[in-house]
Biotite code that builds the C-alpha atoms (Angstrom):
import biotite.structure as struc

atoms = struc.array([
    struc.Atom([-0.883, -1.332, -7.680], chain_id="A", res_id=1, res_name="MET", atom_name="CA", element="C"),
    struc.Atom([1.155, -3.749, -9.540], chain_id="A", res_id=2, res_name="SER", atom_name="CA", element="C"),
    struc.Atom([4.205, -3.171, -11.220], chain_id="A", res_id=3, res_name="THR", atom_name="CA", element="C"),
    struc.Atom([2.341, -4.310, -14.750], chain_id="A", res_id=4, res_name="SER", atom_name="CA", element="C"),
    struc.Atom([0.430, -0.968, -14.527], chain_id="A", res_id=5, res_name="ALA", atom_name="CA", element="C"),
    struc.Atom([4.013, 0.753, -14.366], chain_id="A", res_id=6, res_name="LEU", atom_name="CA", element="C"),
    struc.Atom([5.280, -1.969, -17.366], chain_id="A", res_id=7, res_name="ALA", atom_name="CA", element="C"),
    struc.Atom([2.466, -1.503, -19.536], chain_id="A", res_id=8, res_name="LEU", atom_name="CA", element="C"),
    struc.Atom([1.924, 2.337, -19.236], chain_id="A", res_id=9, res_name="GLY", atom_name="CA", element="C"),
    struc.Atom([4.222, 3.331, -21.441], chain_id="A", res_id=10, res_name="PRO", atom_name="CA", element="C"),
    struc.Atom([3.015, 1.104, -24.266], chain_id="A", res_id=11, res_name="PHE", atom_name="CA", element="C"),
    struc.Atom([-0.794, 2.131, -23.876], chain_id="A", res_id=12, res_name="VAL", atom_name="CA", element="C"),
    struc.Atom([-0.122, 5.403, -22.945], chain_id="A", res_id=13, res_name="GLY", atom_name="CA", element="C"),
    struc.Atom([-2.398, 5.634, -19.671], chain_id="A", res_id=14, res_name="TRP", atom_name="CA", element="C"),
    struc.Atom([-1.873, 4.831, -15.986], chain_id="A", res_id=15, res_name="TYR", atom_name="CA", element="C"),
    struc.Atom([-4.696, 3.367, -13.797], chain_id="A", res_id=16, res_name="PRO", atom_name="CA", element="C"),
    struc.Atom([-4.013, 5.912, -11.127], chain_id="A", res_id=17, res_name="TYR", atom_name="CA", element="C"),
    struc.Atom([-2.792, 9.534, -11.200], chain_id="A", res_id=18, res_name="PRO", atom_name="CA", element="C"),
    struc.Atom([-0.210, 8.927, -8.692], chain_id="A", res_id=19, res_name="PHE", atom_name="CA", element="C"),
    struc.Atom([1.493, 6.473, -10.872], chain_id="A", res_id=20, res_name="LEU", atom_name="CA", element="C"),
    struc.Atom([1.182, 8.393, -13.986], chain_id="A", res_id=21, res_name="ASP", atom_name="CA", element="C"),
    struc.Atom([5.001, 8.910, -15.196], chain_id="A", res_id=22, res_name="VAL", atom_name="CA", element="C"),
    struc.Atom([4.283, 10.914, -18.006], chain_id="A", res_id=23, res_name="ALA", atom_name="CA", element="C"),
    struc.Atom([3.087, 13.802, -15.842], chain_id="A", res_id=24, res_name="LYS", atom_name="CA", element="C"),
    struc.Atom([4.644, 13.202, -12.649], chain_id="A", res_id=25, res_name="ILE", atom_name="CA", element="C"),
    struc.Atom([7.964, 11.358, -13.537], chain_id="A", res_id=26, res_name="GLY", atom_name="CA", element="C"),
    struc.Atom([9.802, 8.390, -12.373], chain_id="A", res_id=27, res_name="TYR", atom_name="CA", element="C"),
    struc.Atom([11.254, 10.010, -9.000], chain_id="A", res_id=28, res_name="GLY", atom_name="CA", element="C"),
    struc.Atom([7.733, 11.220, -7.709], chain_id="A", res_id=29, res_name="TRP", atom_name="CA", element="C"),
    struc.Atom([6.123, 7.810, -8.866], chain_id="A", res_id=30, res_name="THR", atom_name="CA", element="C"),
    struc.Atom([8.644, 5.797, -6.889], chain_id="A", res_id=31, res_name="LEU", atom_name="CA", element="C"),
    struc.Atom([7.897, 7.894, -3.885], chain_id="A", res_id=32, res_name="LEU", atom_name="CA", element="C"),
    struc.Atom([4.340, 7.441, -4.302], chain_id="A", res_id=33, res_name="ASN", atom_name="CA", element="C"),
    struc.Atom([4.849, 3.698, -4.466], chain_id="A", res_id=34, res_name="CYS", atom_name="CA", element="C"),
    struc.Atom([7.003, 3.929, -1.422], chain_id="A", res_id=35, res_name="ALA", atom_name="CA", element="C"),
    struc.Atom([4.578, 5.330, 0.959], chain_id="A", res_id=36, res_name="LEU", atom_name="CA", element="C"),
    struc.Atom([2.126, 3.670, -0.232], chain_id="A", res_id=37, res_name="ILE", atom_name="CA", element="C"),
    struc.Atom([3.981, 0.491, 0.613], chain_id="A", res_id=38, res_name="ALA", atom_name="CA", element="C"),
    struc.Atom([4.587, 2.084, 4.009], chain_id="A", res_id=39, res_name="VAL", atom_name="CA", element="C"),
    struc.Atom([1.092, 3.016, 4.646], chain_id="A", res_id=40, res_name="LEU", atom_name="CA", element="C"),
    struc.Atom([-0.550, -0.681, 3.983], chain_id="A", res_id=41, res_name="PHE", atom_name="CA", element="C"),
    struc.Atom([2.575, -1.966, 6.194], chain_id="A", res_id=42, res_name="LEU", atom_name="CA", element="C"),
    struc.Atom([1.643, 0.373, 9.024], chain_id="A", res_id=43, res_name="GLY", atom_name="CA", element="C"),
    struc.Atom([-2.259, -0.500, 8.674], chain_id="A", res_id=44, res_name="LEU", atom_name="CA", element="C"),
    struc.Atom([-1.168, -3.854, 8.717], chain_id="A", res_id=45, res_name="GLY", atom_name="CA", element="C"),
    struc.Atom([1.063, -3.471, 12.046], chain_id="A", res_id=46, res_name="SER", atom_name="CA", element="C"),
    struc.Atom([-2.260, -1.812, 13.507], chain_id="A", res_id=47, res_name="LEU", atom_name="CA", element="C"),
    struc.Atom([-4.514, -4.710, 12.404], chain_id="A", res_id=48, res_name="ALA", atom_name="CA", element="C"),
    struc.Atom([-2.406, -7.287, 13.926], chain_id="A", res_id=49, res_name="LEU", atom_name="CA", element="C"),
    struc.Atom([-1.405, -5.062, 17.031], chain_id="A", res_id=50, res_name="TRP", atom_name="CA", element="C"),
    struc.Atom([-5.245, -5.130, 17.500], chain_id="A", res_id=51, res_name="ALA", atom_name="CA", element="C"),
    struc.Atom([-6.169, -8.789, 17.196], chain_id="A", res_id=52, res_name="ASP", atom_name="CA", element="C"),
    struc.Atom([-3.250, -9.700, 19.252], chain_id="A", res_id=53, res_name="ARG", atom_name="CA", element="C"),
    struc.Atom([-4.461, -7.254, 21.935], chain_id="A", res_id=54, res_name="ARG", atom_name="CA", element="C"),
    struc.Atom([-8.247, -8.481, 21.661], chain_id="A", res_id=55, res_name="LEU", atom_name="CA", element="C"),
    struc.Atom([-7.150, -11.710, 21.540], chain_id="A", res_id=56, res_name="SER", atom_name="CA", element="C"),
    struc.Atom([-5.762, -11.504, 25.120], chain_id="A", res_id=57, res_name="ARG", atom_name="CA", element="C"),
    struc.Atom([-8.949, -9.751, 26.421], chain_id="A", res_id=58, res_name="ARG", atom_name="CA", element="C"),
    struc.Atom([-10.950, -11.896, 25.516], chain_id="A", res_id=59, res_name="ARG", atom_name="CA", element="C"),
    struc.Atom([-8.613, -15.435, 26.939], chain_id="A", res_id=60, res_name="ALA", atom_name="CA", element="C"),
    struc.Atom([-8.634, -13.742, 29.933], chain_id="A", res_id=61, res_name="THR", atom_name="CA", element="C"),
    struc.Atom([-12.593, -12.841, 30.329], chain_id="A", res_id=62, res_name="MET", atom_name="CA", element="C"),
    struc.Atom([-12.988, -16.938, 29.237], chain_id="A", res_id=63, res_name="ILE", atom_name="CA", element="C"),
    struc.Atom([-10.642, -17.951, 32.142], chain_id="A", res_id=64, res_name="ALA", atom_name="CA", element="C"),
])
């Protein structure tokens, strides 16, 4: 998701994703959708980091 999609959408009359379509859902919902997606990606990244650290510790104790 990129801000260029939001910036170019009004000029070309097309948005690549339905959750970004400002013409149909408005700026409020579009910004809320972007915030929710950002929170989702931050959560998934945190989960991946947590799993990586946990697996690294487990592997280190198995080697020692």
